[in-house]
C-alpha positions, 0 to 999 in steps of 0.5 A: 499500499502506498501512503502519501508522504508529501504534504504541502499545508500544515495547520493547527485548529486551537478549540478552547471549549469541550464539545467544539465540533468541526466537520464533516469536511472534504474537498471534491476532486481533483482537490481531494485531500489526504490528511494526517491528523494528531491531537497535540494538546487535550483530547478529541473523538475523531471521525472519518466517513467514506465518500467514494461512491465506488467503494464497498465501504461508502457511507461507513464511518470509523472514529478514534480518540486522539489525545496528547496522552495516547500520541495516536495519529489518524491517516485520512485517505483521499475520499473521505469526509472528516470531523472531530468533537472535542472532549477537552477544554484546550484541544489543539488538533494538528493537520498535515494536508496534501492539497492546498485548501481550495474554497470552490471544492470545500464542502461539508456534510451535516454532522448529525446526518440520519443516513450515517448515524455516527455515534458521537460521544456528546452533542456539540456545544459550539459548532459554526454556522457552515458545519451545522448547515452542511448538505445531507449525505444523500445530497453528495455527488461526487 
């Protein structure tokens, strides 16, 4: 299996409050992103969703807890939407990203879409307008 090892963008998301939700984000082709995600401080519940329509796992999700204590990282392949909720105050998330952000291809799937049935550990306390009004999974056409 060939994994991406070149990343053009490195970003840090600083989250001050427990219950901050970000995502589910992705970029449309040809700007699909591969990400490596780590939690540098605090703890998050990190979720990926397979949005590759030709995949046997299309529409399925997986989640992992990332924290400054367990030092785990998550590899997010191209063709997956990504999001997380903070489990502690002051959770800082570091991303290595294979593509530059392209505003015209950036999309959001609503975090609580009933089709996906993601088992979030808590309801969000803070969520951006963009993330709370994302598209439904059934509206996804890539």
